[in-house]
Structure formats: C-alpha cells, structure tokens
C-alpha positions as CSV (number, residue, x, y, z in Angstrom):
1,M,30.8,18.5,20.3
2,Q,29.4,15.3,18.9
3,D,31.8,12.7,17.5
4,S,29.5,12.3,14.5
5,P,26.4,14.0,13.2
6,R,23.2,12.7,14.8
7,I,20.2,11.7,12.8
8,A,16.7,10.9,14.1
9,V,14.2,8.6,12.3
10,V,10.7,9.0,13.6
11,G,8.7,5.8,12.8
12,L,10.4,3.0,11.0
13,G,8.9,0.0,9.3
14,P,10.2,-1.2,6.0
15,R,10.5,2.3,4.5
16,G,12.6,3.6,7.4
17,L,14.6,0.4,7.4
18,G,15.3,0.8,3.7
19,A,16.4,4.4,4.2
20,L,18.8,3.5,7.0
21,E,20.3,0.7,5.0
22,A,20.9,3.1,2.1
23,L,22.5,5.6,4.5
24,A,24.6,2.9,6.1
25,A,25.9,1.7,2.7
26,L,26.9,5.2,1.6
27,A,28.5,6.0,4.9
28,M,30.4,2.8,5.0
29,G,31.6,3.4,1.5
30,R,32.9,6.8,2.4
31,G,34.2,5.8,5.9
32,F,32.0,8.4,7.5
33,P,30.5,7.4,10.9
34,L,27.0,8.4,11.8
35,S,24.6,8.0,14.7
36,A,20.9,7.4,14.2
37,D,18.2,7.4,16.9
38,V,15.1,5.5,15.9
39,F,11.8,6.5,17.6
40,D,9.1,3.9,17.2
41,P,6.9,2.4,19.9
42,H,6.2,-0.8,17.9
43,P,7.9,-3.9,19.4
44,S,9.1,-4.9,16.0
45,P,10.0,-1.5,14.4
46,G,11.7,-3.0,11.4
47,A,8.5,-4.7,10.4
48,G,6.0,-2.1,11.6
49,P,2.3,-2.7,12.0
50,N,1.7,-3.8,8.4
51,F,4.2,-6.7,8.7
52,D,4.0,-7.3,12.4
53,P,5.5,-10.7,13.1
54,D,2.8,-11.3,15.7
55,E,0.0,-10.6,13.3
56,S,-2.2,-13.4,12.0
57,D,-0.8,-15.5,9.2
58,L,-4.1,-15.1,7.4
59,C,-2.8,-11.7,6.3
60,R,-1.0,-12.3,3.0
61,L,1.3,-10.3,0.9
62,N,-0.1,-9.4,-2.6
63,I,3.3,-10.3,-4.2
64,P,4.4,-13.8,-5.0
65,M,7.8,-15.0,-3.8
66,R,9.1,-15.0,-7.4
67,D,8.7,-11.2,-7.5
68,I,10.1,-10.2,-4.1
69,D,13.5,-8.6,-4.4
70,L,14.5,-6.7,-1.3
71,R,18.2,-6.5,-2.0
72,A,20.2,-5.2,1.0
73,P,23.6,-3.5,0.6
74,E,26.2,-6.3,0.2
75,M,28.4,-4.8,2.9
76,L,25.7,-5.5,5.6
77,G,26.0,-9.2,5.0
78,T,22.4,-10.2,5.2
79,V,20.9,-13.1,3.3
80,P,18.0,-12.9,0.8
81,L,14.5,-13.6,1.9
82,S,14.2,-16.8,0.0
83,D,17.3,-18.2,1.7
84,W,16.4,-16.9,5.1
85,L,12.8,-18.4,5.3
86,S,12.5,-21.7,7.1
87,P,10.5,-23.6,6.1
88,P,10.9,-22.2,2.6
89,I,8.0,-20.8,0.6
90,G,7.3,-21.7,-3.0
91,R,8.1,-19.3,-5.9
92,N,4.4,-18.9,-6.8
93,T,3.2,-18.6,-3.2
94,F,2.1,-15.3,-1.8
95,P,3.7,-15.3,1.7
96,P,2.0,-14.4,5.0
97,R,2.9,-10.8,5.9
98,P,4.1,-11.8,9.4
99,R,6.8,-14.0,8.0
100,L,8.1,-11.2,5.8
101,G,7.9,-9.0,9.0
102,A,10.2,-11.4,10.8
103,Y,12.7,-11.1,8.0
104,L,12.5,-7.3,8.0
105,Q,13.2,-7.3,11.8
106,Y,16.2,-9.6,11.1
107,R,17.5,-7.0,8.6
108,L,17.1,-4.2,11.3
109,D,19.0,-6.3,13.8
110,A,21.8,-6.9,11.3
111,L,22.0,-3.2,10.5
112,T,22.1,-2.4,14.2
113,S,24.9,-4.8,15.0
114,G,27.3,-4.0,12.2
115,S,27.5,-0.9,10.0
116,A,28.9,2.7,9.9
117,V,25.6,3.9,11.4
118,T,25.3,3.5,15.2
119,V,21.6,2.8,15.7
120,T,19.9,3.4,19.1
121,R,16.2,2.5,19.4
122,F,13.7,4.4,21.6
123,A,10.3,2.8,22.1
124,E,8.7,6.2,22.3
125,R,6.2,8.2,20.3
126,V,7.4,11.6,19.2
127,E,4.7,14.3,19.6
128,Q,6.5,17.5,18.6
129,L,9.5,18.7,16.6
130,I,11.2,21.9,17.9
131,P,13.7,23.7,15.7
132,G,16.8,25.4,17.2
133,P,20.0,26.9,16.2
134,D,21.8,23.6,16.9
135,G,19.3,21.4,15.0
136,W,16.0,19.7,15.7
137,H,14.8,18.6,19.2
138,L,12.2,15.9,19.6
139,Q,9.5,15.9,22.4
140,A,8.4,12.4,23.4
141,G,6.1,12.6,26.4
142,T,8.1,14.3,29.1
143,K,11.4,13.5,27.4
144,R,13.3,15.7,25.0
145,H,15.9,14.4,22.6
146,G,18.4,16.1,20.4
147,P,19.8,18.1,18.8
148,Y,19.7,16.3,15.4
149,A,21.2,17.5,12.2
150,E,18.7,15.5,10.2
151,V,15.2,14.2,11.0
152,L,13.4,11.7,8.8
153,L,9.7,11.2,9.3
154,V,8.3,7.8,8.3
155,P,4.8,7.9,9.6
156,G,3.4,5.0,7.5
157,Q,-0.4,5.4,7.8
158,P,-1.0,7.4,11.0
159,S,-4.4,7.7,12.7
160,T,-6.8,9.9,10.7
161,R,-10.2,11.5,11.4
162,P,-13.0,9.2,10.3
163,D,-14.8,10.2,7.2
164,E,-18.4,11.4,7.5
165,Q,-19.9,7.9,7.0
166,L,-17.6,6.2,9.4
167,S,-18.0,8.9,12.0
168,G,-21.8,8.5,11.9
169,W,-21.4,4.7,12.2
170,Q,-19.1,5.1,15.3
171,D,-21.8,7.2,17.0
172,H,-24.4,4.7,16.0
173,A,-22.5,1.7,17.2
174,A,-22.1,3.3,20.6
175,E,-25.9,3.7,20.9
176,S,-27.2,0.5,19.3
177,D,-26.8,-3.2,19.3
178,G,-24.6,-3.0,16.2
179,A,-20.8,-3.7,16.4
180,L,-18.3,-1.7,14.4
181,A,-14.7,-3.1,14.0
182,Q,-11.6,-2.3,12.1
183,A,-9.9,-4.7,9.7
184,Y,-6.5,-4.4,11.4
185,P,-4.9,-5.6,13.6
186,A,-6.4,-8.9,12.2
187,R,-5.6,-10.7,15.5
188,D,-7.9,-8.2,17.3
189,L,-10.6,-8.7,14.6
190,L,-10.3,-12.4,15.2
191,D,-10.8,-12.0,18.9
192,R,-14.0,-10.0,18.3
193,A,-15.2,-12.3,15.6
194,K,-15.3,-15.3,18.0
195,S,-18.6,-13.8,19.2
196,W,-20.1,-13.2,15.8
197,G,-21.2,-16.8,15.0
198,G,-24.5,-16.8,13.2
199,K,-24.5,-13.0,12.6
200,T,-24.5,-11.1,9.3
201,V,-21.3,-9.1,8.9
202,A,-21.0,-6.3,6.4
203,V,-17.5,-5.3,5.1
204,R,-17.0,-1.8,3.9
205,G,-14.5,-2.0,1.0
206,F,-14.0,-4.8,-1.6
207,A,-10.2,-4.3,-2.2
208,L,-7.2,-6.3,-0.8
209,S,-8.1,-5.7,2.9
210,S,-11.5,-7.3,2.4
211,F,-9.7,-10.6,1.5
212,D,-7.9,-10.5,4.8
213,V,-11.1,-9.8,6.6
214,I,-13.0,-12.7,4.9
215,R,-10.1,-15.1,5.7
216,V,-10.3,-14.1,9.4
217,L,-14.0,-14.6,9.5
218,T,-13.8,-18.1,7.9
219,Q,-10.4,-19.8,8.2
220,G,-9.6,-17.8,11.3
221,L,-12.7,-19.4,13.0
222,G,-11.7,-22.9,12.1
223,G,-13.0,-23.4,8.6
224,R,-10.8,-24.9,5.9
225,F,-10.6,-25.3,2.2
226,T,-10.3,-28.8,0.7
227,D,-10.5,-30.1,-2.9
228,G,-14.2,-30.3,-2.4
229,G,-14.6,-26.6,-1.4
230,Y,-15.0,-24.9,1.9
231,Q,-15.6,-27.0,5.1
232,P,-17.3,-24.7,7.7
233,S,-16.5,-25.0,11.4
234,G,-19.9,-23.8,12.4
235,R,-18.4,-20.8,14.2
236,E,-18.5,-18.5,11.2
237,P,-20.9,-15.6,10.7
238,R,-24.2,-16.5,8.9
239,C,-23.3,-14.3,6.0
240,I,-20.6,-11.9,5.0
241,L,-21.5,-8.9,2.8
242,P,-18.6,-7.1,1.2
243,F,-19.5,-3.8,-0.6
244,S,-17.9,-0.9,-2.4
245,L,-18.8,1.9,-4.8
246,D,-18.4,-0.3,-7.9
247,G,-19.0,-3.6,-6.2
248,Q,-16.1,-5.3,-8.0
249,P,-13.2,-7.2,-6.4
250,P,-9.7,-6.6,-7.7
251,Y,-8.3,-8.9,-10.4
252,P,-5.8,-11.6,-9.4
253,K,-2.2,-11.5,-10.6
254,P,-1.0,-14.1,-13.1
255,E,-0.7,-17.5,-11.3
256,T,2.7,-18.7,-12.5
257,A,5.9,-17.2,-13.8
258,G,5.1,-18.7,-17.2
259,V,1.7,-16.9,-17.5
260,D,3.2,-13.7,-16.1
261,A,5.9,-13.7,-18.7
262,G,3.3,-13.3,-21.4
263,F,2.7,-9.8,-20.1
264,D,6.3,-8.6,-20.2
265,P,6.9,-5.4,-22.1
266,A,9.8,-5.4,-24.6
267,D,12.9,-3.5,-23.7
268,E,12.3,-0.9,-26.3
269,E,8.7,-0.5,-25.0
270,T,10.0,0.1,-21.5
271,A,12.6,2.5,-22.8
272,A,9.8,4.5,-24.6
273,F,7.8,4.5,-21.4
274,R,10.8,5.8,-19.4
275,D,11.0,8.7,-21.8
276,A,7.3,9.3,-21.7
277,I,6.9,9.4,-17.9
278,A,9.9,11.7,-17.5
279,A,8.4,14.1,-20.0
280,A,4.9,13.7,-18.8
281,S,5.9,14.5,-15.2
282,L,7.0,18.0,-16.2
283,D,4.2,18.9,-18.7
284,T,0.5,19.8,-18.7
285,P,-2.2,17.2,-17.9
286,G,-3.3,17.0,-21.5
287,T,0.2,16.3,-22.8
288,A,1.0,13.9,-19.9
289,K,-2.1,11.9,-20.8
290,S,-1.2,11.7,-24.4
291,L,2.4,10.7,-23.7
292,I,1.5,7.9,-21.3
293,T,-1.4,6.6,-23.5
294,D,0.9,6.4,-26.5
295,A,3.5,4.5,-24.5
296,L,0.9,2.0,-23.3
297,I,-0.8,1.2,-26.6
298,A,2.1,-0.5,-28.3
299,P,2.8,-3.2,-25.7
300,V,-0.9,-3.7,-24.9
301,E,-1.7,-4.2,-28.6
302,R,1.3,-6.6,-29.1
303,I,0.5,-8.7,-26.0
304,L,-3.2,-9.0,-26.9
305,A,-2.3,-10.2,-30.4
306,G,0.2,-12.7,-29.1
307,Q,-2.5,-14.2,-26.9
308,G,-5.1,-14.5,-29.6
309,E,-7.0,-11.3,-29.0
310,S,-6.9,-8.8,-31.8
311,F,-8.1,-5.4,-30.9
312,P,-7.8,-2.3,-33.1
313,R,-5.6,0.4,-31.6
314,Q,-8.6,2.7,-31.3
315,A,-10.3,0.2,-29.0
316,I,-7.3,0.3,-26.7
317,A,-7.1,4.1,-26.9
318,D,-10.8,4.3,-26.0
319,W,-10.4,2.0,-23.0
320,L,-7.5,4.2,-21.8
321,A,-9.4,7.4,-22.4
322,T,-12.2,6.1,-20.1
323,E,-9.6,5.0,-17.5
324,W,-8.2,8.5,-17.4
325,S,-11.6,10.1,-16.8
326,D,-13.8,7.4,-15.1
327,P,-11.6,4.5,-14.0
328,G,-13.3,1.1,-13.7
329,T,-16.4,2.1,-15.6
330,Q,-15.4,0.1,-18.7
331,T,-17.3,-2.9,-17.4
332,R,-20.4,-3.4,-15.3
333,D,-19.7,-7.0,-14.7
334,S,-21.0,-8.5,-11.4
335,A,-18.6,-9.4,-8.6
336,V,-18.9,-13.1,-9.5
337,A,-18.3,-12.5,-13.2
338,C,-15.2,-10.4,-12.3
339,L,-13.9,-13.2,-10.1
340,R,-14.5,-15.9,-12.7
341,N,-13.0,-13.9,-15.5
342,G,-10.1,-12.8,-13.4
343,I,-9.3,-16.4,-12.3
344,A,-9.4,-17.6,-15.9
345,M,-7.1,-14.8,-17.1
346,A,-4.7,-15.4,-14.2
347,E,-4.6,-19.1,-15.0
348,G,-4.0,-18.4,-18.7
349,S,-7.1,-20.4,-19.6
350,R,-8.8,-17.5,-21.4
351,P,-7.4,-14.6,-23.3
352,P,-7.0,-11.4,-21.3
353,T,-9.1,-8.3,-21.7
354,I,-7.6,-4.9,-22.6
355,G,-7.9,-3.9,-18.9
356,Y,-6.1,-6.9,-17.6
357,V,-3.2,-6.4,-20.0
358,V,-3.0,-2.7,-19.3
359,G,-2.9,-3.5,-15.5
360,Q,-0.2,-6.1,-15.8
361,V,2.0,-3.9,-18.0
362,W,1.5,-1.0,-15.6
363,R,2.5,-3.3,-12.7
364,K,5.7,-4.2,-14.5
365,W,6.4,-0.5,-15.1
366,Q,6.1,0.5,-11.4
367,N,9.8,1.0,-11.0
368,P,10.3,3.1,-14.2
369,L,7.2,5.0,-13.2
370,R,8.7,6.0,-9.8
371,Q,12.1,6.6,-11.3
372,G,10.7,9.0,-13.8
373,Y,8.1,10.7,-11.7
374,N,9.5,11.0,-8.2
375,P,12.6,13.1,-8.9
376,A,10.5,15.6,-10.9
377,R,8.7,18.8,-9.7
378,T,5.4,17.8,-11.3
379,P,2.8,20.6,-11.7
380,P,-0.1,19.9,-9.2
381,D,-2.8,19.3,-11.9
382,T,-0.5,16.9,-13.7
383,A,0.4,15.2,-10.5
384,A,-3.3,14.7,-9.6
385,L,-3.9,13.2,-13.1
386,I,-1.0,10.7,-13.1
387,V,-1.5,9.7,-9.4
388,G,-5.2,9.2,-10.1
389,F,-4.5,7.0,-13.1
390,D,-2.0,4.9,-11.1
391,E,-4.5,4.5,-8.2
392,G,-7.3,3.5,-10.5
393,L,-5.2,0.7,-12.1
394,K,-4.4,-0.8,-8.7
395,R,-7.5,-3.1,-9.2
396,Y,-5.2,-4.9,-11.7
397,S,-1.7,-4.0,-10.7
398,Y,-2.0,-4.6,-7.0
399,G,-4.2,-7.7,-7.3
400,P,-4.5,-10.6,-4.9
401,P,-3.3,-14.2,-5.3
402,V,-5.5,-16.2,-7.6
403,D,-6.0,-18.7,-4.8
404,A,-7.7,-16.0,-2.7
405,C,-10.1,-15.4,-5.5
406,R,-10.9,-19.1,-5.9
407,E,-11.5,-19.2,-2.1
408,L,-13.8,-16.2,-2.3
409,L,-15.7,-17.8,-5.1
410,A,-16.1,-21.0,-3.1
411,L,-17.5,-19.0,-0.2
412,I,-20.0,-17.3,-2.5
413,D,-21.1,-20.6,-4.0
414,L,-21.6,-21.9,-0.5
415,G,-23.7,-18.8,0.5
416,L,-21.3,-17.8,3.3
417,V,-20.4,-14.7,1.3
418,S,-23.0,-12.8,-0.7
419,T,-22.3,-10.1,-3.3
420,A,-25.9,-9.4,-3.9
421,L,-25.4,-6.0,-2.3
422,S,-21.8,-5.4,-3.2
423,R,-22.4,-2.4,-5.6
424,D,-22.9,0.9,-3.7
425,P,-25.9,-0.3,-1.5
426,D,-28.2,2.1,0.3
427,I,-27.2,1.9,4.0
428,A,-29.5,2.8,6.9
429,T,-28.7,2.6,10.6
430,V,-31.2,0.5,12.5
431,P,-31.3,-0.6,16.2
432,E,-29.9,-4.0,15.2
433,G,-27.0,-2.5,13.2
434,W,-27.1,-1.6,9.5
435,R,-29.7,-2.3,6.8
436,L,-28.2,-2.6,3.3
437,G,-30.4,-2.5,0.3
438,A,-30.0,-2.6,-3.5
439,D,-32.2,-3.6,-6.4
440,G,-35.1,-4.7,-4.2
441,T,-32.9,-6.8,-1.8
442,D,-32.5,-5.9,1.8
443,M,-30.3,-7.5,4.5
444,T,-29.5,-6.3,8.1
445,A,-26.0,-6.7,9.4
446,G,-25.3,-6.7,13.1
447,V,-21.6,-6.1,12.5
448,M,-19.8,-3.6,10.2
449,V,-16.1,-4.1,9.5
450,D,-14.2,-1.1,8.0
451,A,-11.7,-2.3,5.4
452,V,-11.1,1.0,3.6
453,L,-7.6,2.4,3.7
454,P,-7.7,6.0,5.0
455,S,-6.7,8.9,2.8
456,P,-3.1,10.0,2.8
457,D,-4.1,13.6,3.3
458,P,-2.1,15.1,6.2
459,M,-4.9,17.5,6.9
460,Q,-7.0,14.5,8.1
461,V,-4.2,13.1,10.3
462,T,-4.8,13.3,14.1
463,D,-1.2,12.6,15.1
464,P,0.0,15.7,17.0
465,L,3.4,15.5,15.3
466,I,1.9,15.9,11.8
467,S,-0.7,18.5,12.8
468,G,2.0,20.5,14.6
469,L,4.2,20.6,11.5
470,L,1.2,21.8,9.5
471,D,0.4,24.5,12.0
472,D,4.0,25.7,12.1
473,G,4.3,25.8,8.3
474,W,7.1,23.2,8.0
475,M,4.6,20.9,6.1
476,T,2.3,22.1,3.4
477,V,-0.2,20.1,1.2
478,T,-1.0,20.1,-2.5
479,E,-4.7,20.3,-2.8
480,G,-6.3,16.9,-3.4
481,L,-3.0,15.1,-2.8
482,A,-0.7,15.0,0.2
483,A,2.5,16.7,1.7
484,R,4.9,18.5,-0.6
485,T,8.4,17.2,-0.7
486,G,11.5,17.6,-2.8
487,P,13.1,14.9,-4.8
488,D,15.3,13.9,-1.8
489,G,12.3,13.8,0.5
490,R,12.8,17.2,2.2
491,L,9.6,18.9,3.3
492,I,8.5,22.0,1.4
493,G,7.0,24.5,3.7
494,R,5.2,27.8,3.4
495,E,6.3,30.1,0.6
496,G,8.1,27.1,-0.9
497,R,10.9,27.1,1.7
498,I,12.8,23.8,2.1
499,A,12.7,22.6,5.7
500,P,16.3,22.4,6.8
501,G,17.2,18.8,7.7
502,L,13.6,17.7,7.8
503,S,12.4,14.9,5.4
504,L,9.3,12.8,4.9
505,L,9.1,9.4,3.0
506,G,6.0,7.4,2.2
507,R,2.4,7.6,1.2
508,L,1.8,10.8,3.2
509,A,3.8,12.5,0.4
510,L,1.5,11.1,-2.4
511,G,1.6,13.5,-5.3
512,S,5.2,14.5,-4.7
513,V,5.8,10.7,-5.1
514,I,3.8,8.0,-6.8
515,A,3.1,4.3,-6.2
516,A,4.3,4.7,-2.6
517,D,2.3,1.7,-1.3
518,S,4.8,-0.8,-2.8
519,L,7.1,-2.8,-0.6
520,H,9.9,-2.5,-3.2
521,D,9.7,1.2,-3.1
522,C,10.8,1.1,0.5
523,F,14.2,-0.2,-0.6
524,G,14.4,1.7,-3.9
525,A,15.6,5.0,-5.3
526,A,13.6,7.3,-2.9
527,S,15.6,5.9,0.0
528,R,18.9,6.3,-1.8
529,R,18.1,9.9,-2.8
530,W,17.3,10.7,0.8
531,A,20.5,9.1,2.0
532,E,22.6,10.9,-0.6
533,G,21.0,14.2,0.3
534,V,21.8,13.7,4.0
535,L,25.4,12.9,3.4
536,S,25.8,15.8,1.0
537,R,24.7,18.1,3.8
538,I,26.5,16.7,6.8
539,A,29.5,14.8,5.5
C-alpha cells in the first residue's frame, strides 16, 4: 500500500507549476503528504517551451513588469520575480520570455526541494493513459508508470494537423525552391534566417508572434535600433511581408503606469461586471450579450469623457454591437495608421478611441471574467459567443509593448518591412516560393514563416495521448470550441460522465474556460479549484 496517494502531472510549464504550487499549499496547510510524478521531456519543465530559458531574448512577454504578479504560496519561501531578477528590469519594461522562464524553473526547484508534495521528474513523453481498478497507468514508450489516484493533463499547445493552406504550403516547399519555417523555437528560426539575406520573407499572421519573427529577422541578424532609427547589419532579408485577414497589427498597451491608470474601471463598475458575467455565463446568447454590453458602456463612456472624448452612449453601444458580430471591422485603417494611432494612444499623446478604451477595460477585467465564467456550466452557444468576444478583443487586451510598435514603424519607414500586402492578399505558389498580390501590387517571397497560433481544437491534435482519450470517450469536445471540463478541471466524457481522477487545464479546454492564454491564469483560481478537488477526493 502506498504511503501517500500518487498524482501524475503530464506536461508542466507555468500552468502545471501553478497547479502543483496550489496543491502543495493546501496539502501543507492540512498536514497531508502527497507524491507527484511529473512527466515532461522539456529540459526546463517549469518554464516549458513558451518560456524556455534557452530561447532567444528577442522573444518578449506582452506584459510589463509593473503588471506581473505571480504570487507563490508563502509557505514555499520563494521570492517575487522583481526581487529575483538580476540585473533587475524596469517597471515599464516588457521582459524577455527566457528570463521569466528561468524564474519559473527556480520556482519548480523550490517546490521540489521543500513542500508537502514529493515531486519526481521523468523526462518522458506519455503516449497513453490506461484506466484500471487501482487507478490510472501511464505508458511512456516501453515504460509503464502507476497506478495514480489523480492525473492532471497540462498539454499546453500540442502538435496539430496543419490547416488546408499550411498543408498545401508544406507540400509546395518540399517540391520547390521556397522555404517554409515556423516562428518557434525562435533560435531555430534564427539559424535558418542566417541564409535568407537579400531574400523576401512573408510572415503569415500579424499578431504578437509576428513581432517576435520580425525581431529575429532584424535584430537577431545584427541590426540595431538607435535614436536615429534602425541601423541594418546587411544580413537581413531584403523585405519582410507580414499579412493577415484584416491586415492590422495589434494595438500596444499603455506605455506607463500613469497612462494605464487612466483606463482603470471604478470599483462599482467592476462589481457590476462581476454580477453581469456570472449571470451571462448561465443564460442565453442574447441575454449574455446584453448583460456584458451594459456593463462595459458605463466605464467606457466615463473614461472617454475624462480624456476629452465625448461619445454618445449609442455610439459605444453600436461599436460593441459590431464587435459581437464582426470583430475588428469597425475600422479599415491601414497597418501604418493603426501603428501610428496605437502608439499615440499608448503614449497618451492623443485621446483614445472607443475600441482602445474597451480593450483596456476588458484587459483589466480578465480576472473577474475568469472568476465569473470558469466555474459556470455555460451553455455551448453562450460559451461560443463570450469566448469569441474575448478572442476578438485580444488585438487590444493582449497588445505588444509600444516600443515594439515604434520599432516596426521604423522598419516600415526604412522599407525593410512592407505592409502593402498585409490585408488578405491573394497567394499563389510559384517555383521560387509564393507570389502575394493585392490592389495591383505583386511580390514574390522565397521564404514563408508561419506565425499563426494553432487552433485549440483537440480534434486537430496529433498527440497520441489526446487522440487516444478522444477515441476512448474520456475526452469530448464542444463543437466549435475545445474539450469539455468541469469547474475543477475534470474531463467530461461521453454521455456527460465525469472522468474519475482525470483533469485537464489550459487552452485545450477553451469554452469550458476562458482567457486561458494568460500567464496569470496559470497561478490563479483554476489551479486552486483543481487542487481543492484533488484533496477533497483523496485526503
């Protein structure tokens, strides 16, 4: 008989780390010993691939230091990020992701060395889960581990089948002179980019990942920014062509704490939103839309008026109505206009638009959003509506540093980046690579970089562990969304049965949860609910 119940965590990264920290804190508080086996082949499992300490420093977080609050349980004795970093990083700086990854790995080491949870790491990839009368068994290559009373799956973003466009491009790249590359790992992209000097490089996607790609293709190849603009090294591509469906880059976050404070919702406005999202998550799509719209109008109207922009309530309501149905179509501004306007609003040198204010308020409400939505059993149609609204607003709420937008604008002014074909260009495969065309302008790219984040749909995942759970009925999917889970993360299988002792956290459960791409969510209420559920079942 085991001395203490055994738990397995498959995959780790920040979310798995946050879950284990929450479990350790509860177990220590109750004096209940636990044993956890962590299965993750990554050399820095606490950081995972997104925050790999060995990744390029050109990959930056989209959160300034002033907003990073990854509080660990006090009983673990770890120090805050701001105190741990050496050399320190300024409050308004958006830190490199590898430096955050090193801190996360430090947190895992601290957890491993002193808590009520005995953690054993296995650098193995689990391929199958096998249920038995004594618990779950894990198959990793030729090895079998178990039994486990509880298994937590934290797959992050597993490998997926390429979409139709990307699949065709993979075949084309194998048969032509064109080169097709992935945005990440950025260090691998940089190695390949060293042979792309003088070539035209197209970048599929114009969201946050494209900023990392452009930095790799410029600063990564020896260029640098000075007060006078960008100083090329001569090793860069001839031209970089980012593109997306709407052709617009995301808007930068406010540059300083002072500017950012101008978008703070009042306490009573946040309280009204908490009530609205809790009710909306249980109601019909139409009612949910009305509740959330009404909660947004008051702070948006007040903030606009306070910054010298007076809009009638109906104009704000109309903007939000369009956002619910056709996000991003409120403006047809060019990419350059979006950059210039976004920089000015982030600096505080021009009054914000309705959209910019909505996006910043929504960013500040991400925790109340998750707290109201995630514990609820939201009807599928309502879930699709609210998740779609949150995803659409990410062009504002998940924006890049304003410095990154200034750098991109400087590269455009220099001609090293062109946005002439950024809005949904026609793309044809040619022997040299890809021909992009729009509005009478054509350019041929010898290289295509894919910077589009894959869908969280488990049905498209190629990982045998996930596909096996789908085949066996332990995992089911809400149409148009992702895996079904309960409030504590337990998987909901066929016929609505709860998988005993089997849980999933993260973006692969999008729809059951919301705003799961946030670093703060990894250390938030979802992890605590999972930990409380585990202890309630095995303690």
